[in-house]
VEXFI-542889 format. One record per residue (C-alpha): residue number from 1; residue in one letter; y, x, z. Coordinates in steps of 0.1 Angstrom, whole numbers, plus 5000, padded with zeros to 4 digits. Each point is the difference from the previous one (the first is absolute). Last residue first. Layout:
+-----+--------+------+------+------+
! num ! residu !   py !   px !   pz !
+-----+--------+------+------+------+
! NUM !      A !    Y !    X !    Z !
...
+-----+--------+------+------+------+
REM end
This chain:
+-----+--------+------+------+------+
! num ! residu !   py !   px !   pz !
+-----+--------+------+------+------+
! 218 !      A ! 9435 ! 8300 ! 2917 !
! 217 !      V ! 4982 ! 4982 ! 5029 !
! 216 !      A ! 4970 ! 4992 ! 4978 !
! 215 !      T ! 4999 ! 5036 ! 4986 !
! 214 !      T ! 4999 ! 5013 ! 5036 !
! 213 !      P ! 4972 ! 4975 ! 5009 !
! 212 !      C ! 4978 ! 5014 ! 4971 !
! 211 !      A ! 4975 ! 4974 ! 4986 !
! 210 !      A ! 5014 ! 4998 ! 4965 !
! 209 !      V ! 5006 ! 5037 ! 4999 !
! 208 !      V ! 4963 ! 5007 ! 5007 !
! 207 !      K ! 4992 ! 5018 ! 4968 !
! 206 !      C ! 5031 ! 5021 ! 4999 !
! 205 !      R ! 5013 ! 5010 ! 4967 !
! 204 !      R ! 5033 ! 4983 ! 4999 !
! 203 !      C ! 5004 ! 5007 ! 5037 !
! 202 !      H ! 5005 ! 5037 ! 4992 !
! 201 !      S ! 5036 ! 4991 ! 4989 !
! 200 !      G ! 5008 ! 4995 ! 5036 !
! 199 !      T ! 4991 ! 4980 ! 5032 !
! 198 !      T ! 4989 ! 5017 ! 5032 !
! 197 !      P ! 4967 ! 4996 ! 5016 !
! 196 !      Q ! 4997 ! 5004 ! 5038 !
! 195 !      S ! 4978 ! 5027 ! 5015 !
! 194 !      T ! 4977 ! 4993 ! 5030 !
! 193 !      P ! 4966 ! 5004 ! 4984 !
! 192 !      A ! 5013 ! 5023 ! 4973 !
! 191 !      A ! 5013 ! 5029 ! 5021 !
! 190 !      K ! 4966 ! 5019 ! 5001 !
! 189 !      V ! 4996 ! 4994 ! 4963 !
! 188 !      L ! 5035 ! 5014 ! 4992 !
! 187 !      S ! 4995 ! 5031 ! 5023 !
! 186 !      A ! 4966 ! 5008 ! 4984 !
! 185 !      V ! 5015 ! 4997 ! 4965 !
! 184 !      E ! 5028 ! 5024 ! 5010 !
! 183 !      N ! 4977 ! 5025 ! 5015 !
! 182 !      A ! 4977 ! 5000 ! 4969 !
! 181 !      V ! 5029 ! 5003 ! 4977 !
! 180 !      A ! 5012 ! 5031 ! 5020 !
! 179 !      D ! 4965 ! 5016 ! 4997 !
! 178 !      L ! 5002 ! 4994 ! 4963 !
! 177 !      E ! 5033 ! 5018 ! 5001 !
! 176 !      L ! 4986 ! 5030 ! 5016 !
! 175 !      A ! 4969 ! 5001 ! 4977 !
! 174 !      D ! 5021 ! 4999 ! 4968 !
! 173 !      L ! 5012 ! 4968 ! 4982 !
! 172 !      T ! 5009 ! 5004 ! 4963 !
! 171 !      Y ! 5025 ! 4976 ! 4983 !
! 170 !      E ! 5000 ! 4983 ! 4967 !
! 169 !      T ! 5023 ! 4977 ! 4979 !
! 168 !      T ! 4989 ! 4987 ! 4966 !
! 167 !      R ! 5016 ! 4980 ! 4971 !
! 166 !      V ! 4981 ! 4985 ! 4971 !
! 165 !      G ! 5013 ! 4983 ! 4969 !
! 164 !      H ! 5011 ! 4969 ! 4982 !
! 163 !      P ! 4971 ! 4976 ! 5008 !
! 162 !      T ! 5006 ! 5010 ! 5037 !
! 161 !      I ! 4980 ! 5023 ! 5021 !
! 160 !      R ! 5012 ! 5015 ! 5033 !
! 159 !      V ! 4977 ! 5028 ! 5012 !
! 158 !      I ! 5004 ! 5007 ! 5036 !
! 157 !      M ! 4985 ! 5033 ! 5011 !
! 156 !      V ! 4985 ! 5014 ! 5032 !
! 155 !      K ! 4990 ! 5037 ! 5003 !
! 154 !      V ! 4977 ! 5007 ! 5029 !
! 153 !      T ! 4998 ! 5033 ! 5019 !
! 152 !      D ! 4976 ! 5010 ! 5029 !
! 151 !      V ! 4967 ! 4986 ! 4988 !
! 150 !      K ! 4974 ! 4989 ! 5025 !
! 149 !      H ! 4984 ! 4973 ! 4978 !
! 148 !      A ! 5004 ! 4969 ! 5022 !
! 147 !      R ! 5030 ! 5013 ! 5019 !
! 146 !      S ! 5019 ! 5011 ! 4970 !
! 145 !      V ! 4992 ! 4969 ! 4980 !
! 144 !      A ! 5011 ! 4977 ! 5028 !
! 143 !      L ! 5033 ! 5020 ! 5005 !
! 142 !      A ! 5007 ! 4998 ! 4963 !
! 141 !      Y ! 4994 ! 4962 ! 5000 !
! 140 !      L ! 5024 ! 4997 ! 5029 !
! 139 !      R ! 5026 ! 5019 ! 4982 !
! 138 !      L ! 4994 ! 4980 ! 4969 !
! 137 !      Q ! 5007 ! 4967 ! 5017 !
! 136 !      W ! 5029 ! 5017 ! 5018 !
! 135 !      N ! 5019 ! 5008 ! 4969 !
! 134 !      D ! 5029 ! 5023 ! 5008 !
! 133 !      A ! 4991 ! 5030 ! 4979 !
! 132 !      A ! 4982 ! 4980 ! 4974 !
! 131 !      D ! 5030 ! 4978 ! 4991 !
! 130 !      A ! 5005 ! 4968 ! 5020 !
! 129 !      T ! 4988 ! 4967 ! 4986 !
! 128 !      L ! 5023 ! 4973 ! 5013 !
! 127 !      G ! 5025 ! 5008 ! 4972 !
! 126 !      A ! 5004 ! 4965 ! 4986 !
! 125 !      F ! 4962 ! 4996 ! 5000 !
! 124 !      D ! 4996 ! 5027 ! 4976 !
! 123 !      Q ! 4995 ! 4976 ! 4971 !
! 122 !      G ! 4970 ! 5005 ! 4978 !
! 121 !      T ! 4972 ! 5024 ! 5008 !
! 120 !      K ! 4995 ! 5025 ! 5028 !
! 119 !      W ! 4970 ! 5024 ! 5000 !
! 118 !      D ! 4994 ! 5019 ! 5032 !
! 117 !      V ! 4987 ! 5035 ! 4998 !
! 116 !      V ! 4984 ! 5022 ! 5028 !
! 115 !      T ! 4994 ! 5036 ! 4993 !
! 114 !      A ! 4978 ! 5021 ! 5021 !
! 113 !      H ! 4997 ! 5035 ! 5014 !
! 112 !      E ! 4976 ! 5029 ! 5010 !
! 111 !      D ! 4965 ! 4990 ! 4991 !
! 110 !      D ! 5009 ! 4978 ! 4971 !
! 109 !      L ! 5012 ! 4965 ! 4996 !
! 108 !      A ! 5017 ! 4977 ! 4975 !
! 107 !      L ! 5007 ! 4965 ! 5011 !
! 106 !      A ! 5012 ! 4969 ! 4981 !
! 105 !      D ! 5011 ! 4965 ! 5012 !
! 104 !      I ! 4994 ! 5008 ! 5036 !
! 103 !      T ! 4987 ! 4970 ! 5020 !
! 102 !      G ! 5010 ! 4993 ! 5036 !
! 101 !      A ! 4986 ! 4995 ! 5035 !
! 100 !      I ! 5014 ! 5004 ! 5035 !
!  99 !      E ! 4973 ! 5002 ! 5027 !
!  98 !      G ! 5005 ! 4986 ! 5035 !
!  97 !      P ! 4968 ! 4980 ! 5000 !
!  96 !      N ! 4975 ! 5013 ! 4973 !
!  95 !      V ! 5005 ! 4995 ! 4964 !
!  94 !      E ! 4981 ! 4988 ! 4969 !
!  93 !      Y ! 5029 ! 4989 ! 4979 !
!  92 !      K ! 5005 ! 4967 ! 4982 !
!  91 !      R ! 5023 ! 5010 ! 4971 !
!  90 !      A ! 4989 ! 4970 ! 4979 !
!  89 !      M ! 4982 ! 5023 ! 4975 !
!  88 !      S ! 4980 ! 5012 ! 5030 !
!  87 !      V ! 5004 ! 5032 ! 5018 !
!  86 !      G ! 4976 ! 5027 ! 5013 !
!  85 !      I ! 5013 ! 5027 ! 5023 !
!  84 !      Q ! 5011 ! 5036 ! 5000 !
!  83 !      R ! 5006 ! 5014 ! 5035 !
!  82 !      A ! 5029 ! 5009 ! 5021 !
!  81 !      S ! 5009 ! 5017 ! 5034 !
!  80 !      D ! 5029 ! 5003 ! 5021 !
!  79 !      A ! 4979 ! 4986 ! 5029 !
!  78 !      T ! 5026 ! 4975 ! 5011 !
!  77 !      P ! 5015 ! 4994 ! 4966 !
!  76 !      N ! 4966 ! 4992 ! 4984 !
!  75 !      Y ! 5004 ! 5001 ! 4962 !
!  74 !      A ! 4978 ! 4979 ! 4977 !
!  73 !      Y ! 4998 ! 5011 ! 4963 !
!  72 !      A ! 4996 ! 4984 ! 4966 !
!  71 !      V ! 4998 ! 5018 ! 4966 !
!  70 !      E ! 5010 ! 4977 ! 4971 !
!  69 !      A ! 4997 ! 5029 ! 4974 !
!  68 !      Q ! 4986 ! 5034 ! 5001 !
!  67 !      W ! 5014 ! 5028 ! 4978 !
!  66 !      K ! 4989 ! 5034 ! 4988 !
!  65 !      E ! 5032 ! 5019 ! 4991 !
!  64 !      A ! 5011 ! 5010 ! 4965 !
!  63 !      S ! 5017 ! 4966 ! 4994 !
!  62 !      L ! 5026 ! 5009 ! 5027 !
!  61 !      P ! 5016 ! 5026 ! 4978 !
!  60 !      S ! 5014 ! 4970 ! 4981 !
!  59 !      T ! 5000 ! 5000 ! 4962 !
!  58 !      A ! 4973 ! 4973 ! 4994 !
!  57 !      W ! 5010 ! 4982 ! 5032 !
!  56 !      W ! 5034 ! 4991 ! 4986 !
!  55 !      E ! 4985 ! 4983 ! 4968 !
!  54 !      R ! 4974 ! 4983 ! 5022 !
!  53 !      W ! 5026 ! 4988 ! 5025 !
!  52 !      T ! 5020 ! 4984 ! 4973 !
!  51 !      D ! 4970 ! 4984 ! 4984 !
!  50 !      Y ! 4989 ! 4987 ! 5034 !
!  49 !      F ! 5033 ! 4983 ! 5007 !
!  48 !      A ! 5000 ! 4984 ! 4965 !
!  47 !      L ! 4963 ! 4989 ! 5006 !
!  46 !      A ! 5011 ! 4983 ! 5032 !
!  45 !      E ! 5027 ! 4980 ! 4981 !
!  44 !      D ! 4975 ! 4991 ! 4973 !
!  43 !      C ! 4976 ! 4985 ! 5023 !
!  42 !      P ! 4968 ! 5016 ! 5010 !
!  41 !      I ! 4966 ! 4987 ! 4986 !
!  40 !      A ! 4980 ! 4989 ! 5031 !
!  39 !      D ! 4981 ! 5014 ! 5029 !
!  38 !      M ! 5013 ! 5035 ! 4994 !
!  37 !      T ! 4985 ! 5029 ! 5019 !
!  36 !      G ! 4982 ! 5019 ! 4973 !
!  35 !      K ! 4990 ! 5035 ! 5011 !
!  34 !      G ! 5013 ! 5032 ! 4985 !
!  33 !      T ! 5015 ! 5010 ! 5033 !
!  32 !      L ! 5036 ! 5007 ! 4992 !
!  31 !      A ! 5003 ! 4977 ! 4970 !
!  30 !      S ! 4983 ! 4971 ! 5018 !
!  29 !      E ! 5024 ! 5005 ! 5029 !
!  28 !      I ! 5030 ! 4999 ! 4977 !
!  27 !      L ! 4988 ! 4967 ! 4985 !
!  26 !      A ! 4993 ! 4986 ! 5034 !
!  25 !      H ! 5036 ! 5010 ! 5011 !
!  24 !      A ! 5015 ! 4983 ! 4970 !
!  23 !      E ! 4980 ! 4968 ! 5007 !
!  22 !      N ! 5011 ! 5000 ! 5036 !
!  21 !      G ! 5037 ! 5005 ! 4990 !
!  20 !      I ! 4998 ! 4971 ! 4975 !
!  19 !      R ! 4984 ! 4978 ! 5026 !
!  18 !      M ! 5026 ! 5009 ! 5026 !
!  17 !      A ! 5029 ! 4995 ! 4976 !
!  16 !      D ! 4985 ! 4965 ! 4990 !
!  15 !      T ! 4999 ! 4991 ! 5037 !
!  14 !      A ! 4968 ! 5000 ! 5020 !
!  13 !      P ! 4993 ! 4969 ! 5021 !
!  12 !      P ! 5014 ! 5000 ! 5035 !
!  11 !      Q ! 4981 ! 5014 ! 5028 !
!  10 !      P ! 4994 ! 4974 ! 5027 !
!   9 !      P ! 5023 ! 5005 ! 5030 !
!   8 !      A ! 4996 ! 5030 ! 5023 !
!   7 !      V ! 4991 ! 4991 ! 5036 !
!   6 !      V ! 5021 ! 5019 ! 5025 !
!   5 !      E ! 4986 ! 4999 ! 5036 !
!   4 !      P ! 4977 ! 5029 ! 4992 !
!   3 !      R ! 5028 ! 5024 ! 4993 !
!   2 !      V ! 4986 ! 5031 ! 4984 !
!   1 !      W ! 4989 ! 4988 ! 4965 !
+-----+--------+------+------+------+
REM end
């Protein structure tokens, strides 16, 4: 996304785990919004995830909040500003040059604070998904929400759903820490044009791993 000379290979077809996860997410989105979002009858595995989530949700304090689902934002690191944007089902974002886009699974928002939730289903990618306090995907989402809606505190949560139970981690970012996130993101973006990729466990989820020169050398 930031290195014009790197051309991403074609996206591989969805795996069974991705399909199950997408169907479980769609079921949860439908429950939160009251709108049907399923294009086809979900598989049994997705229904098992959803049933576990629904049982947990019925007793969770989170259920008292007013929720939005699949909310997309674009963050501009140079201006330290953000805006809510439209997004297609294929995650094709309407962004301007230099903006970083992403979609929040679930968002609760009032005049003073926000809660950002990320649903995780199935395997935890061998530990690649950090808990809420250290998850940079959620930290960036929190930053975008804070800038777009002028709120000073944002709670981020990871909700890991399996057919056997739900486990959550959460963390609250205040105004000072959100400023620190903004500074870190700006530094990373500034360094990207001349930076060199390094290999690691993160390569397993990289979309350009097949075209990466560092991976080829390794």
